[in-house]
Structure formats: structure tokens, C-alpha cells
C-alpha positions, 0 to 999 in steps of 0.5 A: 253298124253305126250310121254316123261316127264323130271323129274326135281327133285331127291329122293323119289319124282322123283321116285314117278313121274317116277312111275306115268308116267310109269303107263300111258305109258310115257317114263321118263328122269331123270336129276341128279347131280354128287352126284346122279348118282347112285340114284334109279330114275336115275337107273329106268328112260328110260334116264338120263342126268347129269346136274351139280355138287352136289350143288343144285344151280349148278344142280337142280336149274340150269335152262339152264342145265335142259332146255338143257336136255329137248331139248337133249332128246326130252322131251315134258313136265317137272315135277318139283316135290316139292321144287327146281324149283317147284314154280319158275314162271320164270322157268315155263314161260321159259319151256313154251317158249321153247315149252315144257309143264310145269306140274303145274299151270300157271306162273302167278298163281305161281307168285301170290301164290309165293309172300305171300303178293300177295297171301294174297290179292288174298285170300281176293278177293276170299273170304277166311279169312286171318290172320290179317297182313301188306303189305311188309315192309322195314321201321322200323317205319312203321313196328312198326305202323303196329305191334301196329295195328295188335297187339303183338305178331307178326310173321315176315315172308319172302314174297317170301319164306316158310319152316320157313326161314325168320321167327321170332317171335316178342312179343314187339317193342324192339324184332321187331326192333332187329329181323326184319333185321335178318329175312330180311337177312335170306330171302335174303340169301335163296330166293334172296328177303329180303322182309318181312311182319307181321302177327298176331301170333296165340299162339296154332293153328293147321296147316290145309291144303286142297288138291285141283285139278283144270283144269282151269274151274272146281275144287274139293277138296280131304279133309284136312290134319292136319300138326300140328306136326312140328319142326321149321316149318318143318312138321314131321307127317301128317294125314287125316282127322284132329282129330280137325275138325267136319264133318260140319267144314270139309265140309265148308273148303273143299267147300270154297277151291274148290270154290276159285280155281274155281273162280281163274281158277286154273289148276293143283294140289295145297294146300291151307294152314290154321291156325285153332284156336278156331273154326276159319280158317285163310289162310296163303299161297298156295302151287301151286305144289305137296306136300310131304304129298300128299300120305295120301290124295291118300290113303283116296280118292283112287285118284292118284294125280300125274296121275291127274297132268299129265292128266290135264297138257296134256289138259284133263278135270277134270273127277272128280266130288265132289259128286263122291269123297268118302273119306274113313278111316284114313291115317297118314304119318311119314317123315323119315329123315336122322337125329339124332332122338334127336339132329336132326344133319344131318346123311348122309352115306351109307345104310348098311341094309334096310327093308321096312314094308309091309302088308295091308294099308302100303305104303313106298315112298322112293328111298333108297336101301342097298348100297346107299350112302345118300349124304350130299348136299340136304334135309334130307328126305329119306322115307315116311311111310304112313299107312291107315285103317278104323279108326284113332285108327286102323290106329295108331295101324297099324302105330305102327306095321309098325314102329317096322318093319322098318329098315334103318341101317348105318345112323341115322334116325328119326324112333326112334322119331316116335316110341316115338310119337305114344306112346304119349297120346297127339298124340294118342288123337289128342290133339296137335298143331303146338308148341306141338312137340317143347314143347315135345322135350324141344325146345320151 
């Protein structure tokens, strides 16, 4: 096992990785910007290194600074967390070239899965159904021809990115001509790659993803997560198992994902994402990294996904067999963001009061504490409330109770929105799709 791991991330996910490392007897190194010098992961790590000013491009995306921090502290591995450099193939390759282990998949797998068009091609080769789409496009005439072949409406998507950036919906040829340059420009701004492609737009699908673990030889799945509660392609609530699937569909999808990862020789944790509509699954992308919503899979499986990542990266074989994995009960995660619950305007500021809910089956992943100043420079996620119980109904009641107990004072958060959602009949009945929340909020 590693002796010292550098955590190339911040916030609750950095703290989550620190905890997994310490439970394995691994020392940790926190890297941080000047804005995060009082962050909880910095305070708890064995060592810390400042890698730059607040802007992410000058700190958490600064590859030379991170590699220098690893060299200075003698770290023998780097965990990239989520976001930032976690799916950057160049970073993964450079880490390995410096004699340090990258805790994640190979640079080649990151390269393939990081390019959405290449990932679609790889999925087809692995026997996974995909949404009808196009190759990378730059010529408007070629795009119009492809859209007619696919059938309107079509989604214009960034080939090199995700998270809703570089995405536009075109319902006819005029909208395609207008929106394609806008999507390309946004993709260029966020991912430094303006490549886009087209995909058939499904009107009211569910967003279903499957958690996988592989050691390069064998692979297993930990069930599916339903991530359909979204706003502007950003997930807000996730649950497992999905209320939309039956046992046969669940088993079929999980087996398909694990078999594909075995065939690919995938090594690490990862997530295959699908759209589900009218009994059909369509692959959309793979996240070759840890996911924000991984805790709900841990709750129902009893498996520490970050610990497994560390073990696999250190060269240990996967000691899990699919037939031995038991998924028990139901789990739901609410993402608590530092945003106004109605306007969604960012709300950085100082935490003046903080009380986390507790009790059986309640987990809080957060780096908040009273007196902490939430900086304005990064993602607005400040806490994840995760609850688990024997059934979905019991889980919903536990979630309602936990939300009532949760106190974060001094900033606006999305806690009131979650309290509204758990009282909504459609959510209670599991009758929602990826557009439901925007319709509920009057933003569709």
C-alpha cells in the first residue's frame, strides 16, 4: 500500500479521500489555493502545500505546481478526486512519467472516455447500445444532413466536456444553424476544444448510471443510481436503486456494464451513464473517475469505493465477486449547494452556525464548520446529505427528518428546495424524469 497520497482536490471530496487514506494507514498531503488555506482537508492532512492563487487555473488546474508538491513532499501517489484534473489524460500520463502512481484509470482510457465521440464508438464495440448520433462536426451543411438522418430534435454536445457545458437543443434546421456556433464557442471556452457532435434528443428520459469497479482483469458493478433530478444538466438528487426499473432490467444493465469493463480491461472506479426511456437504455458517456454521488452506492453495498480505488491503484487484485455483492435497502443523496434556493444565485460567505443531522442511516459528506468562509471561486457544492433505510418509503421519511435537522447559517443554501421536493407527490412516487425539476421550477 502507498505510504503517502497527495490529494489534488478540495472541499468535501478531498476530505472524503483523506479519511479513506487514514483508515488504510496512509499519510496525506493536501494541496490548496490561497483561498483554501483554512479548509478542513488542509487542517486535517499530515502535510499541506499552497499551489497558487484562488483561480482554479492557477492552482487546482496547475499541473506543474501539483507535480512539484508531490516531489517536495515525497508522495508516491496522487488522487485527483472529482472535477478539476480527474479526467485529464495528460495529467495522468505526466504523473506516471514522474514515477508517481495516478489513482485512477490509465491515461489511454481517460483519453478515450474523455472524448464523447470516441467513447460512443468504444461503447458500440463493447456491445453497449448508444443514442443515435453523429461524428464530430464543423461544417453546417454536414451538420444539417446528419440532423435529418438522426431526426429532430437533436442535442448539440461538446465532444470534450460534460456538465451541461457546450450543450444546446435544436428542434429544427434554423435552430441548428443558430445554436451550433454558440455550443462550439462555449465548449472552446470551458474545455479548450470547440468540437461538437449531434445526438437524438429523447423527450422525457431518466438518467441512469451504473457504478463499476475493475482491476484490469475482472470487473463488478454496485448497482445503478437514478440521477434524473437535474437542473440545467446539474444533478441535485440521486437515489439507488432507481424507482423506474424492475429487477430484470436492473440485473441486465449491471451485467452489461460489468462485462463491458471486463472486456475493456478497465482499472479503477468508474460510472457508465445511460438515458432510459420506454424500456430502452442508451449509453451517453462514461465518467472514468469517482462520482460525487458515490456515497449512495456505498450505503447499499457496504463497500468503500475510495478504499477500493486505493487498493486497485496499489496493485491489489479486486477481491470482490459479483455473486458476493449484496445490495440492501434504499439510499438517497441531496446535494446541498451554496445557492439561493429559488434564484440559484451563488451565495459564498461565512458559516455562522452549523448543525449536521445524525441518527441511524444518516451520513454527511461536508467540509463545512462554524466560522469557515465559503469562497466564491469554485463549485457551489458544500455538503451531501445521504440517507439509507430498508425501503424507499422509509428512506424518504428519514430524509425528511434529516432535512429538518440540518442547519447551515450565514449563507443561502438549497436546503429549503430539498424540503419542498421531499413533499412533492411526483418525487414521493418516483414519477420524474430529467426535465421534471425545471418544469416544477417553471424554468423549462
